[in-house]
N, C-alpha and C positions, 0 to 999 in steps of 0.2 A: 589425460585431460579431464577436467571437471565435467560432470554429466550435463550441467546447464550450458556450458560452452559448446559442447558437442551438439546439443539440441538446436541452439541458435545457428551453429555452423551449417547444419543440414536443413534448417528452415522448418523444424518441427516444433511449433509453439502452440499446442492445443489450449493451454491455459488462457490464451488471449481471445479465445472464441467462446464468449459468454452466451451467445444466442440472443434472439430478439427480446425475450422476456427478461433474461439476465441483464441485458443492457438497459432496459427500461427500469429495472430495480436500482441499478447503480445510478442512473440519471436522477431518480427520485431521491435517493440518499444524498447525493451531492447537492441537489436543489435545496434541501433543508439547511445546508451549511452556507449557501450563497449569502454574501453580505451586500446589502444595498446601501449605496452612498459611501462617501469617504474614500480615502486612498485604498488601493488594492492590498489585501492581506496576502501574506506569504503561505503557500501550500507546498508540502513536501510529499512527493510520490516515492515511496520506499519500495525498491524492487520494481522499478518502472518498466523494465523490459524495453520494448520498442516504442514506448511513449504514448500509447493510445489514450490512457486515462490522464496523463499529463496534458495532452492536447485538449481533452474535454474540460479539464480544470481551467486551463488558460482561456478557453472560449467563454467560460463563465466569469471571467474577470479576475481570477487569482494570479498572483505573481508566483510562478511555479519553478521549483527545482525538482528534477527527477534524478534518482541515483540507482545504479545497478552495478554489480561487480563483473558483468560480462561486457567487455569492450565492444564486441560486435553489436550487441543490443543497443548500446549507447550511440554508436555510430549511425545505426538505422533510425533511432529515435530522433536524432538531430536532423536527418534528412526528411523525415516525416513531418516534423514541426515546421521546417522551412517550407515544405510543399503546402502545408496547411495555413501558412502565413501568420504563425504565432511565435512569440519570442519566449523561449523556455531555456533555462539553464540545465544542461544535462551533465552529470559527472559520473565517472567510474569510481565506485567506492563500495565499502563494506557497511552493511546495516548495523554492525556492532560498533561502528565508529562514525555515527551520524554527524556529530558536532564538528569533527575534524574535516569531514568531506563537504558538508552542506551548510555549516554555520548554525546560527540560532535565530529565534524570533518568528517561528512558524505558528500561524493561527489554525492550520489544519494539517494533519498527517493522514495519509492514505496508504493502506497496505492491502493489496489484493493478492494474497497468497505467499508473501515472502516469509512471514514469521513462522508459519508451520513447517517451512522447509529447513529450518535451522536446527542445530543441535541444542540440547538443554542449556549448555553454558552460553552459547551464542544468543539464545532467547533471553536469558537473564541480562546479558550485556545490552542487547537491543532495548529491552524494557527500561533499563537505567538511562540509556542515551536518549530515548524518546522524551523523557522528562527534561533533559538538558536543552534540547533544541526547541521545545515548545514554549509558546507564550503562556502566561498564567491562566488565560481563559480558553486555551486551545482545545480543539476536538480531535479525536483519533478515530478514524473509520477503519476497521480491520475485518477482512474475510479470512476464515480458517475452515478447513475441513474438520468435521467431528466424527467420531466413531471410526469404523473400519474403512480403509481405502484399498485400492487394488495394487498389484505389483507395479513398481516403477513410479508410484504416486507418493507425494508427501504423506506422512502419517497424520491421521486425525488427531486433534488435540482437545483435551478436556477444557471446556470453557471456564470451569472453576480455576484451573491452573493458570489460564491466561489472566484472569482477574487477580489472582494472588501475585503474579509476577509484576503486574502493572499497579503497584501499591501507590504510586504517585498520581494515579488517575481514578476517577469514579465511573463505574459502568452505568450508563444512563439508559441504554436501549439495546435490545437484541431482536433479531428476526431471522427466520430460516432463509438461507440463500437460495435463489432460483438458479438451478444448474442446467446445463444442456442435457438433452435426452440421453446422450451417450454415458452420462454419469447418473443414470436413474437409480443405481444401487448405492450411491454415495450421498452423504449428508454434509451440509456446510452451514455456516452461520455468519451473519454480519453482526459485529459488536461495535457500539459507539461508546467511547469514553470521553469524559470531560476532565481536563487537567485540574487537579486539586490545587487550592490556594497554596502559595509558597509559605513555608514556616517563617514566622517573624523573628 
């Protein structure tokens, strides 16, 4: 059985525990993307897990789709969204096949730790698919570990490699990620990309 499926099965999901300061940072990053007025734009939560950030996006007025390849996580996400009183589409699916699972037309893509958990080939496929599902002016918010990580954790990834893979996007901002105290020896980074204009 896949490691992630086992972790959800036993209820061990430490990546969902960002801590108070981490949650405040995520809230601030999302607030920058909030759209005032007009119809709600679509947001895609990639590797949504049990839906905590999908729910936050929905509360901010986004029309949200969350995808994760672990069925148990999606089942729990649907229950949490129902309890929170928000309408979110959750789908079981692979981050390398975003358009087939989630469709297109997204104004915001959010990834809190999915990308750095993938193999290099999967990362390349994910990057290509992100451009397919995004609107021409879309933003992508991505958290990745950088540098060395501990045993059983996703490998840190060089931010320059991320930027190279996302050739259809322009890196507009970076900032160090606020991590829980238990990860005091690990570094992470938030990256914000803007979708590049489509070729004419």
